[in-house]
N, C-alpha and C positions, 0 to 999 in steps of 0.2 A: 469489330464489335465487344471483343474482349475486353480491349482497354475501358471501353464504355460499360462494359457490366462492373470490372474491378473499380471505376467511378463512384458509380452507384455504390456499391459496396462502401467504399472509404466514406465517402457523404455521408450514410447512413451503417456506419461502420457499431453503432451500440446497437441498434436492431439487430443487425447481422448476426453479433456476439448472443444478445439474447437468444433469437431464433435457434442457433446453434444450440446453446445450452440446453432450449429446451427439446431439440431431436436428440440430443446427446444422454439426457435424461430416459427419454421414448425406448432407446435402442438399450441405453446401458441397464434398463427396468427390463427389458425382452433378456438380455444376456446375465443377468445379475441373480434372474428367478431359477434356470437349471444350475449355475455356478454354485448359489447357496443352496440347494438340494445337495450338491455333493457335500460340500461342506458341512450340513446337517446329517447328511447320512454316515458321515465320518464320527462325524461328533454322537451321533446315536451309540453307534458302537464301543467308541472310546469309554460313555459315561456309562452303557451298559455291563463290561466290562470291569469297570472303576467298582460298580455298586451292586457288582455280582455276591448271591449267598455262597456261600462257603461249597454246599453241594454242583455249583454251576463252574467250580475251577476245579472241580478231581472227577476222577473214573475209579471203579473197582471192578476188579474181574475175580468172582468167586465161584468154587467148585466143593460141593458137597458130596461127601462119598460114604455109603454107607458097607460097610467092607464085608455083612452078611450075606447083602444082596450080590455085591461084588465078588462074594466069592461062587456063587452059584454063578451068574451071570459070566465072568469072567473081566467083564470091565471096571476099570477104575479109572475115574478122571481126573486127566492130569492137566494142571493149570496153566504147563508149561510151555500147552499144546499153543498157547496165544502169545509165545515169546518172542515171534519175528515181527509179529504186527505190533507188537509192544516196542520193539528197538527202534519201528521207524516214525514213535509218536517223538518228533523232535520235541525239546525245550520242557517235557514233564519228568521229574525225578518218580521211582517208584519203590513203595515199601510193602516186604511178603509179610505176609502172617499165619499163623494155622492155630486154628482150636480143636478143644475136645471135651466133652463134659465130664465131670466127675467127682466121687462122692469118696466119704473119707474125713474130708476138713472139718465139714460140720456135721452135727448129732441128727439132723433131718433130712430124710428124702424128698420133700416135695418141692426143692429144685438142686438142681448139682452147680456145683463150682465150675466155673468155666477156668480152664490150664490153657494157655497164651503162650505164643513165641509172637513178637512181633519186631520185626527189625529196627534197631537203637531205640529199643523202648527208655532207654537208662536217661536219654538226652531230653525225654518230654516226663521225668518223674521228678518228685523232690525228693531224694533217698534220707528219711528221718534216723534211722538207727541202719547197721551193719552196710552193708555193700551191696554191688550191682553183681545181678547173676552173670555166672562166669562157665559154671562147668556142669558136667549132668548129676541130674539129679538138686540145682537151686532153686528157689522159687523167690519172688518179691511177695509181701502180705502187705495188702490196704492196712492203713493208719486204721480204722474203726474196725477192723475184725481184729488185729491183731491184738487192742483192747476187748473185745468183747470174752474172744475164746480164751486170750490171757496167753497167747505166744509172740515169741520175739524172735530176734535171728538168735540161733543156734540149735532150734529148738527143731524136732522133725516132726513127722508125722506121716500117713501112708493114705495114698490115693489109688484108687481104680477106677478104671473107665467107665462109663456109663451109659444106660438107655434106657429112651422114658416108655414107662408101662402105659400104653393108650387106655387099656381095657379098664382102667381104675379110674374111678370120681370123686375128686379131681385126678387129673392124671399125676403118678410118682414116677419117680428114678428107681431104678434094681442097676446093683454093681454087676459089672459084665466081665471086665479083663483082670488079669490078674494084677495083684497087690505091686506098688511099687515106693519107696522110702523117699521122702524127700525132705530138705534143709531148707530150714527158712535161713536165706543169703542175708534178708534185712527188710525192711517196712519201709510203704512208700506213702506219696501226697499226690494228688494229679494236680497240677497248679492251672490249669487252662482243662478241662475235658471238654468244650467245643472247638480247642483247636485243630484247624486243618487234618494236621498228622493224623487223630483218631480217625477220620473217616465216619462213615456211616454203621460201624459196626455195634454200637449200644453199649462198649462196656461197661457203662459207670449208670445204667438204669437200674432200678432198685424195685422192689416190691415182694409180697405177701407169697407169693409161689414165682418168683425170680432170683429172690435172691439180693445180697448185699451192696451188690454193682462193685462190686472189687475183684477185679479178675484176678487169678494168681497168674502171675508174667515168671516166664521157664525160659529155656535157652531151646535151640532147636534141636540140640544131643538126645536133648530128654524127652521130648516127644519123640524122636525115634527109640526111643528104648523102650516105648509102651506098644504094647501089643492094642490097636486103634481098635474101635466100635465102630464109633463116627467120628468124622474129620470134617472140619471146614476151612478151605486152604482160599487166600485171598493175597491179593497183588493192587495197593492202592496206587493211584498216579494221580502226582498232585503236580497243576500248571504252575511252573517257575514262573516271577516275573518276566513280564513280555513276550508269554508265548502266546494269551490269548490277545495278540494287538491287532488295531487294526486292517494293519498288512496281511496278516497271514491268517485271516479266518475262512480263505477256501481253501488254504494249505491244511489247518487244521483240521477242517469238515471232511476234506476228503484221507486223511490219517484214522479219521474216528471211521469212519463209513468202513474202512478196511478190515480194522479193528473187527468192528460189530460182524461184519461176513464172516470173518473168523469164529468167533464165539457160537452166534447161529450155526454153523455148521459141526460144531461140538456139544453132543448134548450133553447135559449136566454142566455146560460152563457157560456162567449169565453174565453179561456187562450190565452196568449201572450205574447212570451217571446223568449230571443234570446240566451240560455241555449243551445238548441239543434244545434245551428247553433256554439257555442263554441264547442263543443262536435262533432260535423263533422268534425272543423278542426284541430281538436286536431288527430280524427283518417287518415285524408287526410294527414295532416303531417307525423304521424307514417308509413303510405304504402310508402311516397317518401321515405322516411330515408330506408326502409327495399330494396329499388330498390337501394340506392346509397351505404349502406355499401359493399355490395357484389362485386362491382364493381372492388375495391381495396382488398377484401378480399381474392379471387378465384387468382389473381396474386398472390397473397404473400405468397401464401401457396403451391402454384405450383413452386416459385421462392426457398423457401425453401426446398420443395423435390428437386429442381434439384439441388441445391446446394451439397443437401447431396448426390444425386448421382456423382456429378464432385469429390468433394472432397474425399470420399470412394474412386471409380473409381480413381482418382489421387493415392490415400493410397497405394491402392491395385497394381500399377503400381509401384511402389517406394518397394515394399514388394515382387517383383518376384523372387530375389532370395531365400529369406526365402520358399517359394511357392514349389520353384523347389528342393530345398533340403529336404523338406519334401515326396516330391514326389519320389524322387531319393531314398529315404531311404525306399521304399516300405509302408509306410503310408495305413492305409484304405480309402475310400473314405471319410467317416464320419469324421475321424479324420483329413485328409484333409478338409472338408469341413469347422470342427471346428475352426481350427488352423486360417484358412484363412477369415472367416469371420466373428467369436464371437468377436474379437476385435471392430469389428465397431458397431456390432448387440448391444453388450452391451452399449455402448457408444450410441448408439442412442436410446434406450430403455429408458436407464437416463435420458436422455436430455426430452424425450419424458413424461415421468412420471411428472419432475419438471415445462414439459410446463403446466401442466392440472392448476397448482397452480398459475405459473409466468402468464399466460394467463388473470385468472380474479384475481390477484393482480395489475395489470396492467392497466387494464380497472377500477380498483374501485380507483388507485391512479390518474387516467387520470379526472374521472369523481369529485372525491373532487377539482381538481382545475380547473376544466371547468365548470361542473354543479353543480355547490354548492348549497345545498338546496335537492336537486334530490336524489342523491344517485345513486348508481350502482343497489340495490337490488338483490344482486346474488341468482342464480338459479340452481339447477342441469340441467337443460336445455341448462347452455351454455355450457355443457359437451357432446352435443350431436354429435358432429362431431369431438371430439379428438379420438376415437378409429380409426376412419378413416383415420386420419390424422396419427396416429401414423403406422398406417399398410402401407399407404403412402410410409412414411417416410422408416420404416422397408424393404418394396419392391425395394424402389429405392435405399436401400445398397445392396441389395442382388443383384439387375440388376449388380450394378457398378461392381461386381466384379464375374461376370460371365466368362469371359476372365482367368483371371486368373486358374478358380476353372477348365475350359473344355481344358485348353490350354494344348499340351505337351511339357516335359521337352526341348527340344532344344530351342522350342518358349520362352519359359522364363527367358533362360539364354541368349538370347539376349540385348542388350543394347536399341537398337530401336524397333518400331514395323514394318518399313520398309512395303513393299509389297504394294498391292493395296489399296487405301481406302475403308472403309466399305461402302457399301449401306446406306445410310442417310435414314432407316427406321423411326426411331422417328423421324425427322425432317420433313419428308414427311408426316407423319400424324398430325403431327403439323401445318404445311403448311395448310394441305386441311380440317381439323377442323375449323382454324383460317378462311379459305374463304368460310367454309359455313355458319360459327357462322356471319359473317358479312355479309353476301348475308341476312340471317333470319332476324339481325337486321335491313336492311336496307326496305327489303318487308315488315316487319312488321310494319315501319312507326316509330322504335327507340322504339318498344315496348322490356322493360327488362324483357322479359321472355323467358324458354326453353334456348337452345343452345347461342340465342341473348345475353344473361347477360355474358355468357363467352368470348362476342367478345374482349375486350379488352384484355381482357389477354392472348386470343390464338394468336392475332396480336403484342400483343410487344413479346412474346416470338418467334415466329415464324418469324418475320422481328430482331430479333438479331442471331436467329441460322442462317439464310439467309445470312445477312451482315458478320457473323464470318467466314461463309466459302467461303466467296467473298473476306475477309481483307487480311487473312492469306497468303492463296498465292502469293496475291502480297507483305507481308511480306519476302517471303523468297527468290522471286525474287527481291529482294530491298537488301536483306541481303548477295544475291551472287554475285552482282554487284558491294557493296560495298567492298568485301575480293577481289575482280580482280581488285577495283580502289585501294587498301592498306589502305582502312580505316577501322582495322582491330577491334575496339570497336565495331562501329556500325553491322559490319558484324558478329561478335560472338552472340553480344544479339539478331539480328536476328532472327540466326540461333537457338539459344535457344527459342525464344519463336514460331518459326514453323513449330520445329521437335521434338519439346518434346509430348511426350502423353498428350492429353487433352486440351493441347494451345486453341484450337479452344474452345469446351466449355469453359472455363474459360474466355475467351474473351465474350463468348454471354451468359454468365453469367452476369459480370461486366456490360454491357451493359444495360443486363434485369433489373438489379437494377436500374439502372442511366434511365431507361426508365419510371420505377414506378414513384420512387419519380419524373419526368420530367410530369408523366400525372398527379400524386396528385398537383402538383403545379398548373396545367391548369385548372384543374376542382376548384381547392379554388380559383385563383387570378379571374378563369374568374366568380366566381359567384359572390366574394367578388365584382366586376366590376358592375352585373347585377344590387346585390341590393342598391347600390350607384347610379345607373342610377334609379330603380324603385322607392327609397326614393325621388331623388332631381325631377326627370322629373316629376315621377309618383303622387308626391305632387302637385308639381307647383310651389311653392315658400318654402323658409326657414319656412315658419309659415302660417299655412290656419285658418282663423273662419268661421267657420260656421255660419249664421245666420237662425234666425226664418223670413217667411215671410213676406216682405215688398215690397212695391213701388218701380219699377225700380229709380225712379228718385229720390227717399227718399235715396235710396241706394248710388246711385252716388253722392248725392249732399253732403250726411253724411258723406262718406269717405271723400271727399274733402276738408270740412272743420276740420275733426279729425286731414286731415295732407296736409295743404294749400300749401306744397311746394311742394310736391310728392315727398318727400325721401324715403318713407317707405311702403307706404300702397297702395293700387290697390283695385277700387270694382269689381266684378266679378260674371257672372251670368252664367248658363249654358242654349245654344239653346236647343228649342223640338226638338226631333229625331221622331213624327210622318210626315206620310204622304210621297207620293212615292218622294218626293223633300228633304225630310230632310236628313240632314248628322246629326252627335253629333259635337259640337264645342262648344266654349266658347265667349262672349263678356265681353270683359275689356276694362277697361278705357286706353286706349293705350299709353297715354302722360307715363304712369309710368310703363310699359310694363320692358324700360330695367334698372329700380331701382330696381323693386320687382323679376320677374319673373326668374326661374333657365330657362337655353337660353343651345342649342346645339353649339358645335362649327363649324359644318359644315351648309352649307345654310348662308341665309340670318341675319345679324346682329338683336337683339332687337331692335336696333336704328332707322335701317333701316325701318323695318317693323311697328315701333309705326308712323313711318313720312307717311309712304302711306295710313294708314286706314283711319287717320281720314281728307280726305281733308277741305279746306275752303269751310265752307256752308253757305250760310244767317239763319238768326236767323228764328224760326218759327212762323208762322202767329199766332196772341194772341186775346185775349178781355179779358176783365173785365166787370162782370156782374150778376144779379142773374136770367138770362133766355138768351134762346136763340131765333134769330128770322129769319128764313131764307124764302127769298122773290124766287120761285122757280116756273120755268114754266114747265108741264110737255105735249110733246105732241108724237103721234105714239104708244101710249098703247093700247092693241086688249082690247074691251069692256070684255071680259071676265077675263082679267090680272091684276093682282096688283104691286105696287111697291113702297118697303118701301124704307126710307132716313134715315140714322143714322150719329151721327157725332160723333168720336174718339177724346178725350180731357186728357190732361196731365195736374193735378193741378202744378201751379209753387210755390205753399207752400208746397209742397211733401205731399198733400194727397190722392194720387194715382193717378190713371186713371181710367177712365168711358166710355162707349156706350154710348148715348144719343139715344134715337128711339125719331127721330123728328113727325114722322107718316106716312102714308099712302099717295103716291101719288096722285091728280087725276088730269086727263086730264084739261091743261090751267092753266093760271095761278094764284098763291095764295100764301098765306102768312100763315108759319108755327110758331107756339109760343110753346117753352118749360120751364118751369120754373128750375131754377139749382141754387142752391143756392150754390153748388159745387164750382163756377166760381167766388166768390162774390170778391175774392182778384187776379184772374188771370188764367187762363188756356191756355193753347197751343194747338191748332185744330192739330191732328194727320193726321189725313184724314175724307175723307167723303165718306158713305159707299152708294151703292146702290144696294139692294135685291128683290128678287119675293117672291111672298106670295102663300101659297098655296102647293098643288101637282104639279101645271106645270114644265115641264122638263124647258122649257125655259122663260122666259118673256124680248121681248124688248122694246125699246123705248130711246128717246130723253129727256133728264134734260138741263135744264139751271140753272144754280145757279145766281139769277143776285143779291143778297148780303148775307150774312152771318155776321154780327152782326160787318160790317163795316171791314169785311177783306177785302183784295184787291188778285185778284186772276191772275195767271202770270206764266207758268213753271209748273205749275201741271203736274203730269202723274198719267198714273195707269198701274200697273202692268201685269193684265188679265183681261177679256170680258168686258170691257170698251175701247171705243175711243175717248180723250180729243182732246179740241180748245181751247185754252184758249186766250181772249179778255178781255176786259172792265169785261163779264160775264165769266162763265165756262159753256163753253156744254158738256156733254156727254152722247155718245151712247153708249147706256147697251144692252148687253146677259145676260140675269142671269138669274139664278136658286135660289132656297130657302135659305135664309141664315141657319147656317154660313158660310155653303162650298163654296155657290154660290155667294157669295157678290164681286162687285166690289170696289176695294177701290180707291181712289182716293186722289195723296197724293202732300203734298204741294213742293218747290221747296228746301225746307231745309232739306228733304231725298235725299240721293243719287239715282242716278238712273245710269248705275247699283250700287248697292253695293261691295263696295271694299272688299274684302275678301284676307286671306291670306291662304292658304290650305294644307294640307299635305296628300299624296294617291290622290286617283282619284278626289276629290271634289265632290261640288254638281251636280246633272247629268244634263245635257244639259244647264248649264248654271243659274242654280234655283235655290232659297235655302228658306226654310221653318222659315221666320221671325218669332220674338219672340212672333207676334199675331200669327202665328200658318197658315198664306196665303204663297202663295209663289210668289217671287220678284225676280228679275232678280239679277243678281250678276255675279260679276268678279275678278279670279285671278290676284293679284298686285304681290303676291309674294308664292313662292315653298319651304315650309318647311320640313324637315325631317320627322318630328313631333310637333305638338302640346301639350303642356306642361300640365299633368294631364289629356289630352284627349283623344292623342295618333296618329298614322300613318295615320289614315284615319279621319283627322277632320279639321274644318276651323277655323279660329279667327276672328271676326270681334269687330269694336268697342263700347264700350256698349252706349254710346251717340245718334250716327247714331243706332243702334238697337232699344233704345228708342225709339225713332222719328218714326221710323218704325212702331212699335206694336200698332197695333188699335185694343187690346182688353183690358179688364180689368181686367185682370190678375196680382198678382202680380209678383217679378223677381223669377224664376224657380231656387229654389239651390244656393240663395243668399251668397257670400260668401267675406272675405276680405282677400285679399294675400301680406302676409306682409313679407320686405326685414331684413335682418340680423342687421340694423340699427335702426329696432324700437325700440322705448322706453321701460324702464320695466311697465310703467304705460298705456301701449297701450290700455289694455282693458278698463281701464275706462276712456281715451279718448271716444273711439266707445260708451261707453254706456252713455254717457254725450250728445253725436248726437242722442242718439232715437235707438241705433242698440244692439237687445239683441243675446249674444250669444248661441248656442245651444251646440256647438261646437268648439272643441279648437287640431289640431294636426300639425304637425311640422314635417320637413324632418327625426331630429332626430329619434323622436318617431317612425315614421313609419321604419326609419333603424333599429331600436333596435327590432322591431316584426317582422320585415325579420332576424334579427340576431337569432332570438329564433325559428324559424320556422323550422320543419322536415329538410328539405334539405339543412340548413346552420349548423345547429345538426350533422345532419350525415355525412357532409365534412370535419368537425374535426376529424373522422378515417381515410382521406385521408392521412391529417397531418402524423400522426402516423404509418399507415402504408408507407407511404414514407420512413417515419426515419428508419423503421425496415427495409425497402428492401437495404436502403444504410447499415446497419447495418449486412446484409447478404451478400452482395457483398464483405465487410472489413474482414466478419468469414471466405468467401469461400479463398479470397487470402492470408489471412494467412497461412491456412492450407497447401495449394498448396506450397508457398513457402517455409514451413518448411518440407514438402516431398521432394521437389525437389534441397532441398539447400545441402545437404549430395553428391549424385550423382555429381550436378553440381561444387562444391567446388574440389572435387577430379579430375572431366576434366581440372578445371581451374589451378590448381596447378600443372596438370602433364605439360599443356601449358607452364608454367611459367617456369617450372623446363625447359624446353625447351629452355629458353629465350625470351618467349615471355614477353614485356615490363609491366612495375606496371600499367604505364597509360593505357595503352590498358587494364589490368584485370580490375581497378577501372570502367572504362567506361560500361564495362561490365556486370561487378557485379552492378552499381550503377543504370544503366537507364533500364534497361531489363525490367523490372516490370512499373516503372513509364510511358514508353513511352507506354506501352500496357493499362493502367487504362485510359493514356488520351486518347489515339480512342477508350477506350471503351466509356468512357464517353462522347465522342462529336459522335459517335452513338448513343449509349442511349436517349442522347437529341434528336437527330431528330427522331429515333422510338418512342417515345414518343409522341414528337410534330404530328409526321404523323397518330399515331395511336390515340389523339385527333381529330386531322382533322378528320379523316374517322368515331370515335362514339363518340364523345364529344359532339355534335348537340344531341343524346336522352336523356342527363342524365337531371334530373331534375331542371336546380340551379334556377330558377327563382323566387321559392315561388309557395303558394298554388292556386295563383291568380293572374295571372302576368300582368297587363297593356298591351295593344298594344303599344309598346314602342321599340324603336333601340335595343337591347342589345345587348352588347360585347358578339361577339363568341373566341377572342383570348385572352392568356393571356400577362400581360404586359413583353414586350423582356428585361426590367431589372429585373424583378421577377425571371425570369425563368432562365436567366444566373447567377442570385446570389445562386438558386439553384444548381446549375451545378456546380459553382464554390465550395459550400459547400462541395459535392458528391466530386469533384476531390481533393479538399485537404484531404479528411480521405481516400480516396484510395492512393494519393500520398505519404500520411505519412506512410501509414502500407507497401509501394511499397520503400519506401525508408530504414525505418528500417529492411527490408528484404534484403535490397542490401548490406548495412551493417554491417550486421551480416556474408552475405556471403562471402564479402572482407576478414572479420577476419576470416572466417575459410580456404580463400583460401591462406590465407599469411601466417596461420599457417602451413600448407599443409595435407593431408591426416590423417585421425587418425585409 
């Protein structure tokens, strides 16, 4: 019996090999999905590590001590408490540092000089003059501080430790410790303030009440010689290359957990690290990959089993004569069963066994070419679905041969199936499951779990089956009409398609194969477009430089000096989002918007928006002097209430902003004076603030400002809590509460009323926006945008110059940035640094795109490419086997017609174009099925990365890409069909064998 079976296989070895290949693809797909997931998970980890931010590659332990408090409690926080846990952090290098605030170098006590010891500091500085620190009393002085203070190497000065006096407004520093003399050993420049060595200590942040951003670096012996007031110790751990490797993540996680438990157990000892965020992002990427890979792994396996079902059934139909002969000879049922099924089952089983190895080898090959350096990490767990896939393939082969096995001999000897079409039980089950799966996916809001994860697979298969049942009757009707009209070639081709057993299933299989390839194309191309939008609009510009905190006016003026022509650089600051009227948004130097920012094609152009954001306005009132003199008459203030007057000022020379408290107003005329060296070289007046004192709910009164350092009054306005009358004097009827929330701010005409905004989304409620100073001001939309670059679809865009004029606080710019266009020169960072701008971060749209390309969703979608290729190969393989089974009987039929006088040209048409027409319709239908399935389910796929910004992401693929893939699939199928047609024509011309 075995020899008979082997002879059968050998006589139809081409069909057996093709069937084995189909089984191989089925099992290989089941093996490749989990194996590919393992490879993707490794690639996700590697990609996130290689593109991690600096904060995610380091840790810092801090211990802050106030020695006055420690003297009373007897407790001093020792950073050495974490020493043993740090020793077990393998692969990290550690840098110890300590710092304390001091007074004496600067003439002001509005900020303290930072006296810092940091290990190996001179290796990360450029020593401009003198030498590095070596002994007690040596300090290194920053380049700009040395120029400003006219101090150089060899000069001495006295420092004292300091403590902030929180009772003063604004807070000032007071000397506390004993004086100590220091010698300037040299001056330095920091070549790269964003270097990982400097950690997150903010050494180089500058500002009006922060200092110049140039700490004094000294030795540890110098710090130990000072009687401490307060100090901050820190140990920075920096991960060496290879420490955060994909094979060491669990070890690093355990070491970090131990270190965290130690710091939690010691009060005052704090651990700060971004490594857990890196781990969390890796796990999130892996989780999304686990959702995306099965989306096409499932239809691929189903398609492979369907192809086995189709081809085995078609082959069984082609062997009806053999099975009938065996039955006529009275063979027992098991002999009949073995001879009928053994050939197919043997080929399927052989292909399944080979598929277990082929699936892993395929993943290894793909991983080596795509996930270079990560590896596939083969594991036996990849084979967990192989038995199920093998069993399903064998079951499909048995199910496909049920009719020849159980049909009577008379039915087996018939050349056509005839009779009523069978009830489509399988199709009905598939359609019902598809509807249920799609409903669950919709009701679960796109959650890819349970039956909802099978929705794309079931929908594609169901739609392919339904269209096949609808198309073939139309083909049969067309063939009948063609014969009636004398078009014999088209008629014979149509009849061959519509009346042959399994033609409908073949059409459904080819359509489903094209649908899987089309769906994969939709997913991959749409995701690529989404990542491009995230990289471009999410970043905002070709390149974004994040700066240390600085005054708004300094930011604006410095960027304009670095790029005087406005070709490549634009100053940007974020808007505050607090308060009921706050909405997210950006303040930009709008004139440079067209040259720098990425912009959408829909909505008004960047040039239009820029022209409307900054209408012409008069210059702000200003004065020069070292004091403020205000002549004010106050009336109608109740005897138990008090009003306070403040002036918001901006320095003309970039010293920042300040709010000067003029004093408490008293009824009657009075002159108020306040010394102010801040404005010795000129200040702009941003506003006059009136607020109540104490806990009174509201205070009313009339304030007439008769004079303010010689500035004129006319066109001044108030946003809230006040009514303003302009004349030669400024009269304000105020109804205010205590500062700051209850302050009424009166602004000069140089600030817009209402503020022009470009709005995306709903915009500010009731036409009110929270200004950079934190108060609510009237605003009007001058343009409606689909999105504000970087800020999102519900945000506002305003001019930074107007925003600065409207600001009435003394705070620096919020999240200051410089956006750079593609024309930025190579030395742009040096140009910015020459203007006093200290970069703390540098991000480009290309870098963001690279990070997105290495996240879980993007990496997992590479499996969709593989699935699309395998689906096309499955369709081609099923077509090869179907043609091979059909050709003997079709050749005999056509040869008989040819002998009866059928013209040769008609035979050629019938043989050459039967299957090409079939695959043409099938690919067209498959393309529509894939697109429809994408429309129904594609919205649920996590394509947009781990933390997608609120941007208008594309939801459909580019038509050209989709058509190109359809053309490639069609070309493959047509090539197979034409080759089969040529072979059939040759057999027809030779006549029956």
